[in-house]
C-alpha positions as CSV (number, residue, x, y, z in Angstrom):
1,M,-22.5,-5.2,-26.9
2,K,-21.3,-8.4,-28.4
3,K,-20.9,-11.2,-25.8
4,I,-17.4,-12.8,-25.6
5,N,-17.5,-16.4,-24.5
6,S,-15.3,-17.8,-21.7
7,A,-13.2,-19.9,-24.0
8,K,-12.2,-16.9,-26.1
9,I,-11.4,-14.8,-23.0
10,L,-9.2,-17.6,-21.6
11,F,-7.4,-17.9,-24.9
12,I,-6.6,-14.2,-25.1
13,V,-5.6,-14.0,-21.4
14,S,-3.5,-17.1,-21.6
15,M,-1.2,-15.3,-24.1
16,F,-0.7,-12.7,-21.5
17,F,0.2,-15.3,-18.9
18,F,2.7,-17.0,-21.1
19,S,5.0,-14.1,-20.4
20,F,3.7,-13.4,-16.9
21,V,4.8,-16.7,-15.5
22,H,8.2,-16.7,-17.1
23,A,10.6,-17.1,-14.2
24,D,13.5,-15.3,-15.9
25,S,11.6,-12.1,-15.4
26,P,10.7,-10.6,-12.0
27,Y,7.3,-11.6,-10.7
28,V,6.2,-7.9,-10.7
29,D,7.9,-5.5,-13.1
30,K,9.4,-2.1,-12.3
31,E,6.5,-0.2,-13.8
32,L,3.9,-2.0,-11.8
33,L,6.0,-1.7,-8.6
34,N,6.1,2.1,-9.1
35,A,2.4,2.2,-9.6
36,I,1.8,0.2,-6.4
37,E,4.1,2.5,-4.5
38,K,2.3,5.6,-5.8
39,K,-1.2,4.2,-5.1
40,Y,-0.4,2.7,-1.7
41,T,2.9,3.2,0.2
42,P,6.6,2.3,0.0
43,F,5.8,-0.5,2.5
44,A,3.4,-2.0,-0.1
45,K,6.2,-2.0,-2.7
46,K,8.6,-3.5,-0.2
47,R,6.3,-6.5,0.3
48,F,6.8,-7.4,-3.3
49,F,10.6,-7.3,-2.9
50,Y,10.2,-9.8,0.0
51,L,8.0,-11.9,-2.2
52,Q,10.5,-11.9,-5.0
53,N,13.3,-12.9,-2.6
54,T,11.1,-15.8,-1.4
55,L,10.4,-17.0,-4.9
56,E,14.1,-16.7,-5.9
57,S,15.1,-18.7,-2.8
58,V,13.1,-21.8,-3.9
59,K,13.0,-21.5,-7.7
60,N,15.4,-24.5,-8.1
61,E,13.9,-26.5,-5.2
62,S,11.3,-29.3,-5.3
63,D,7.6,-28.6,-5.7
64,I,6.9,-29.4,-2.1
65,K,9.5,-26.7,-0.9
66,K,7.9,-24.3,-3.4
67,L,4.4,-25.0,-2.0
68,D,5.6,-24.6,1.6
69,A,7.5,-21.3,0.9
70,V,4.6,-19.7,-1.0
71,N,2.0,-20.9,1.6
72,T,4.1,-19.5,4.5
73,F,4.7,-16.2,2.8
74,F,1.1,-15.3,1.9
75,N,-0.3,-16.6,5.2
76,E,1.4,-13.6,6.8
77,V,-1.2,-11.4,5.1
78,K,-4.1,-10.4,7.3
79,Y,-7.5,-11.9,6.8
80,G,-10.5,-9.6,5.9
81,T,-13.8,-10.1,4.3
82,D,-14.7,-8.7,0.9
83,M,-17.3,-6.4,2.6
84,Q,-14.6,-5.0,4.9
85,V,-12.0,-4.5,2.1
86,Y,-14.0,-3.9,-1.1
87,S,-17.5,-3.2,0.1
88,Q,-18.7,-6.2,-2.0
89,K,-20.2,-9.5,-1.1
90,D,-17.8,-11.5,-3.4
91,Y,-14.7,-10.1,-5.0
92,W,-11.7,-11.9,-6.3
93,A,-8.6,-9.7,-5.9
94,T,-5.6,-9.8,-8.2
95,P,-2.4,-10.8,-6.5
96,W,-1.2,-7.2,-6.7
97,E,-4.3,-5.9,-4.9
98,F,-4.1,-8.5,-2.2
99,L,-0.5,-8.0,-1.3
100,S,-0.6,-4.2,-1.8
101,K,-3.6,-3.9,0.6
102,D,-2.0,-6.6,2.9
103,I,-5.5,-8.0,3.6
104,G,-8.0,-10.3,1.9
105,D,-10.3,-13.4,2.2
106,C,-9.7,-17.1,1.5
107,E,-10.1,-16.7,-2.3
108,D,-7.5,-14.0,-2.4
109,Y,-4.9,-16.2,-0.6
110,V,-5.6,-19.0,-3.1
111,I,-5.3,-16.8,-6.1
112,S,-2.0,-15.3,-5.0
113,K,-0.5,-18.6,-4.1
114,Y,-1.7,-20.1,-7.4
115,F,0.0,-17.4,-9.6
116,A,3.2,-17.4,-7.5
117,L,3.5,-21.1,-8.0
118,R,2.7,-20.8,-11.7
119,Y,5.6,-18.3,-11.8
120,L,7.8,-20.9,-10.2
121,G,7.0,-23.3,-13.0
122,I,4.4,-25.6,-11.4
123,D,1.9,-26.9,-13.9
124,S,-1.6,-25.3,-13.6
125,K,-3.1,-28.8,-14.2
126,K,-1.7,-29.9,-10.8
127,M,-3.4,-27.1,-8.9
128,F,-7.1,-26.7,-8.1
129,F,-9.2,-24.1,-6.4
130,T,-11.1,-26.2,-3.9
131,Y,-14.3,-25.1,-2.1
132,V,-14.6,-26.9,1.2
133,R,-16.6,-26.8,4.4
134,S,-14.7,-26.5,7.6
135,T,-15.7,-28.1,10.9
136,K,-14.1,-25.0,12.6
137,F,-16.4,-22.4,11.2
138,T,-19.7,-22.1,9.3
139,E,-18.7,-20.0,6.3
140,P,-17.8,-21.6,3.0
141,H,-14.0,-21.8,2.5
142,M,-11.5,-22.1,-0.3
143,V,-8.1,-23.8,-0.3
144,L,-5.5,-24.5,-3.0
145,T,-4.9,-28.2,-3.6
146,Y,-1.9,-29.6,-5.4
147,F,-1.8,-33.0,-7.1
148,A,1.6,-34.3,-7.9
149,T,-0.2,-36.8,-10.2
150,P,-3.9,-37.1,-11.0
151,R,-4.2,-40.2,-8.8
152,C,-2.2,-39.2,-5.8
153,E,-3.4,-37.6,-2.6
154,P,-3.6,-33.8,-2.8
155,I,-1.6,-31.4,-0.6
156,I,-3.6,-28.6,1.0
157,L,-2.5,-25.0,1.1
158,D,-4.8,-23.2,3.5
159,N,-4.7,-19.7,5.0
160,T,-6.0,-21.0,8.3
161,N,-3.0,-23.3,8.7
162,R,0.6,-22.3,8.4
163,K,1.8,-25.8,7.4
164,I,0.9,-27.8,4.2
165,F,-0.6,-31.2,4.8
166,P,-1.9,-34.1,2.8
167,A,-5.7,-34.1,2.5
168,S,-6.0,-37.1,4.8
169,K,-4.5,-35.0,7.6
170,R,-7.1,-32.3,7.2
171,T,-10.1,-34.1,8.7
172,D,-11.5,-30.7,9.5
173,L,-12.2,-30.0,5.8
174,I,-15.0,-31.5,3.7
175,P,-14.4,-31.0,0.0
176,I,-17.3,-29.6,-2.1
177,Y,-15.9,-29.2,-5.6
178,N,-12.7,-28.3,-7.5
179,F,-11.9,-26.1,-10.4
180,N,-8.8,-24.6,-12.1
181,A,-8.1,-22.6,-15.2
182,E,-8.6,-25.6,-17.4
183,L,-10.8,-28.1,-15.6
184,I,-14.0,-28.1,-13.7
185,S,-14.9,-31.0,-11.4
186,E,-17.6,-33.3,-12.7
187,T,-19.1,-33.4,-9.2
188,S,-19.9,-29.7,-9.1
189,K,-23.4,-28.3,-9.7
190,A,-24.0,-26.4,-12.9
191,T,-24.8,-23.1,-11.1
192,K,-21.5,-23.4,-9.2
193,K,-19.6,-24.0,-12.4
194,E,-21.1,-20.9,-14.0
195,K,-20.3,-18.8,-11.0
196,S,-16.7,-20.0,-10.8
197,H,-16.2,-19.5,-14.5
198,K,-17.5,-15.9,-14.3
199,K,-15.4,-15.0,-11.3
200,W,-12.3,-16.6,-12.9
201,D,-12.8,-14.7,-16.2
202,E,-13.3,-11.4,-14.3
203,L,-10.1,-12.0,-12.4
204,L,-8.0,-12.8,-15.5
205,L,-9.3,-9.7,-17.2
206,N,-8.4,-7.6,-14.2
207,M,-4.9,-9.1,-14.2
208,K,-4.5,-8.4,-17.9
209,K,-5.3,-4.8,-17.0
210,K,-2.8,-5.0,-14.1
211,K,-5.4,-3.9,-11.7
212,I,-4.0,-2.8,-8.4
């Protein structure tokens, strides 16, 4: 089978996301909502109505209010490891899988927050998936970081904390490396870059397929 490089995958999928993040359309369309209800329950479908209401309530607000609303909403989802939920060591769920199942791990919170904020019009270049180490537990952890400008202090969106804080207030977190859809931190190791690229590409393809 011919290998498709990451750049080509991202270009193809980015065309899909051009319409996906258009705030004039619902975050989840009717067809997908019906599929979610059929596979899961009416309660799963209802969670997406609550999400839509949350997004609508802040669509004309400041970035900070959008960050706070999205962080608060998704932090209501239960935490569960990939082994518990998917019987896999490391799986990145689509936002639809995460909210439908109402359970997931730190990467799943970050992914869902990221795409909800993209839907609200926040520039992807301002948001990074950030691997950190926490002084509160031993496992590697991921948070979403928001930079209003490239030089300003980032805001941390974390599933272990219901409030958003500037990075300087989160002394319990030690950053390891950042990445987003377009940029990879220069401080990350090559193997980490490759792993992040692979998981990101797999996620985007699953979203293009509307995997639930």
